[in-house]
Steps between C-alpha positions, in 0.01 A plus 500: 500500500181544307343831407210564264563716200193709577668613821829566322317698231333715765844574643637596160201704382416709810720677751314347797588238758382145475159446663487278806311221327779418255800273542825633641591809701386848399753709313495801267471442128790593271470818298371474145718586201432838331246354258322289757615183324711220638457258214786452256741770627869410514624421845160395634485183706394204278234410755354849475481455125239232561264738682181629343531855370230639725342379823158472338620234256440131555748360748694183404551212736734535792866437430756369741808709578810295570778645714823566311757229555841596636655268242428749222236537228330193361495402134144631465603835653796531263282413203238757604759771558654446156167510316366805687825694533441864396649591164669838444248735344712588192561133419134405546381794290751429223400132486128574481562770239682242289201267538267776382732577208491134398122472515461830312701364209269197491201726448635693198725244333252424220406859412788571258499140371143479372595524132799267543294234680231523234749439218681214671182321614309589182199645684309825471533807718163430664620162623825654624295748700395213724857474631446841661136446596579169671743670737246766599228243566733281705606799708139593570432155645821434696596842639227528768556139608875553539443825686263334745735204551784743571288650778437155651807287424877538492559773243833359384334168419226673302756703304704189418187321383419789266852506358499122449179517296645786295816299435292209374324733257825652376656159439190377318500807274871454430467140375165498322421580137123476543269797545265322747794402719641852472167639621506250789851617582379859507224397741766368736713811452197715580527382861800735520262792559431354846862543614471877543245509787684213671829694487330808643359293786850364571641851519230609742575206729878532495584871488450772760281798403794732433628267227170365376390800294821529299519125440139482383562791267801331344314169468197663340712709268678185387165360393437819303820492295550123503267451206708738292818318603341175387434641155860624476639160598270331251631723224858414594465121511259471205633701207327500164387152386658329804326223693249662734559225758823671602294751696335223701833332570620832641185524711562147630856580607394819678220316681741228615728765649204651684397159638851451639522852646166507683562221757853630556384851591130508594426373855244223542258633760183319593192716465276510809193646326180303538286406204502290187497540123146533366530271198135547405549874496820455301314298237222759475741793486721331241203408282357850516831667419565266208154569357558876530858510371445256213272729294733792570788305350311334213225753427690633201502162326158383623331831432403737778129453436518123449299268729821341628646833613182630661412163653842456663497853639150470646569154643822626658322791669231267634757254637700778666183640659419154637856463628475832684172397662649169615820656635308746717353213703823305556708517815825453305440630146757476225490879455343707778216706358643803676753508216214624280303710749775688687550815294881542525560135406240500222640818344852359516383192309336728242829685468675165449268420210578835334876477561506148355330632187745790479801271526366279219439803279849636560689180416285321244388802300856626475626161376229478234561860393877473449473166316267647236654560157510875430490449122173311531319695771666842503625459857710257702862393469488138379686383811575133566405348837860543618512864390162567659623360830845655513437840341144583604412288805831487690518876576154493653591189699810677632291793617264253664793352694606843626142594589450178696826555691394852598134415562547358848679809628244725333209311657667508841568873471186632332242222526340266249229749400756758392704244307184377328414857404846557355475176305170613349655828388789311341262264324299789360820672384651187345195381307410857407848549355463183293172628358659831402846380388566157347692564179853430618670240714595737782141618533366148547776411745443815705126451525538133588756578771267746671208257474718222646572719802124531548459123498782427746401770750133400488586132546707596805234724656204261478633227734589769755143629481362149552734407784397817684134393486492122554594284796830309480327166448319643194808630317527210257136491395477881472794516261363197315182691423711794385700268274176370348393860442824572314456182295145602412628843403753346264226283348275800447786695345586207274142474376471875454829522314409211268164663425652839420777355283242301302257791468748758366684347203669631189268464202516158336742354759498358851761750619370733770502875455698723731172630644446165672830529685435861597163395642674225699753746643210728591336213687825453691486862613140453614603192699779691675269783603220262597727293726617810682148633546383163633772495766444863601126446533539171686749638753360853523464489878762235572790716608666198657620392155796727509862535593445449872257212488597142563383216279172358615461770762130564462407135452720381784362759741143410416570130541686556825209701635262213428744254659545716809125532546451125468771412752399769750140385472596143577705615799214706642249217473736259670 
């Protein structure tokens, strides 16, 4: 028999009988799931997975339904059932957390190796800085594109494509002895930033609401402490004067394991959302972000008042303004402009920028501080990269693991706003303690541990805040924008830290004074408080973001109301 998908969508979306002018006999529609979503939930009929999300969306062509043969399932049915079979929530969450851990190590692998790479490649520290800048710029360009493709295509395929590109970058960095090729490898590795919003979108499709909050918290917390774990692993595999390429070989092996695990665990579900990737918008957004982030990363070496710095910044702002104007007029924009005009979403992105800056301050400033020679500067501990990772970074990373494990239950019990508030208090306490006490090892470790708890809890709360505000088919792009905000925050913190370390130096040397580090820790405290205030202001009257709310509740209800009105209107006119 033949039935149009518009008619089937009307049955699924509204609890009404089929109108007389449609094909087939009238019958009641099945009840909706608790969140009003049928797409992507385990146990849902594969045919239903092809339906549009709401009745107001564009209806695909009619599809023929074949009666089931008494001889058993066909090869195509077996293949579809294997690829879309629901995965146990713990296994799916653990696999995606491992993916996030792998991509987090890619992002921080070069931080403790800057001096080692400079010596072995015989290049200056300014040139080595491009290995970090290249990753940030690549992430700014690719993250929104990957997020949008995850909303439109099979999410498992998008995630595998991201991991494959990252693997190519890791292998190139492991075999090359050229700085230009190393920078190119870091550009490819920078695509790893795009994996996080894709993984969040997979969780939202596959898990029921009662498990979604805790899994998102664990996944987000893994991103928070994964960077610290990467620095610890780098210190272990690259001791003093060892070949820095060992770290990239380790990254390659971990990425290969992730590529094998993803197709074995993550279901391959076709995405029914209508739309396309706005490549023109992607080019404009990428160009604007590169022009804005480039002077932030290189302003210290170019000069903050130089024509290059000012020109890039102004050009970037102009391009981004033009991109925003173009996106507002498109039917299927790369990033919906509501992401920047809806107050709860906008404030959450602002919080992401501040939390990203705070995380960079906590890890990078601490590493620089403990590696400083006390005899030369009057502070520091002269630690090697391995000692810095194992003694000073590992305790904070361990606390981050515990915080991420507990974050899901805390968000489910108290709500994301409360968890975000607690994280801000912890950030203020941790960075404030580092400002007041930094003479001994235990003081630095204690302050860093508290600040790491702030990062992990905040990283877990922000996706929950976004998921509560956006429709299910906007999950990937919303978290992509938040990832860009965190990347921009890290870039701003990097530029600010470099400026302060260069401005406050011991007389006659290039060694920074302790005042520069204290100012950096103070900026971390300001970031923690600012992120909390942004979330509280943005969600001041949004009491649905709490322990009893379901992900996407407000957005789904609004979209369902528009869909109901559209379908009822069409029924009344006919």
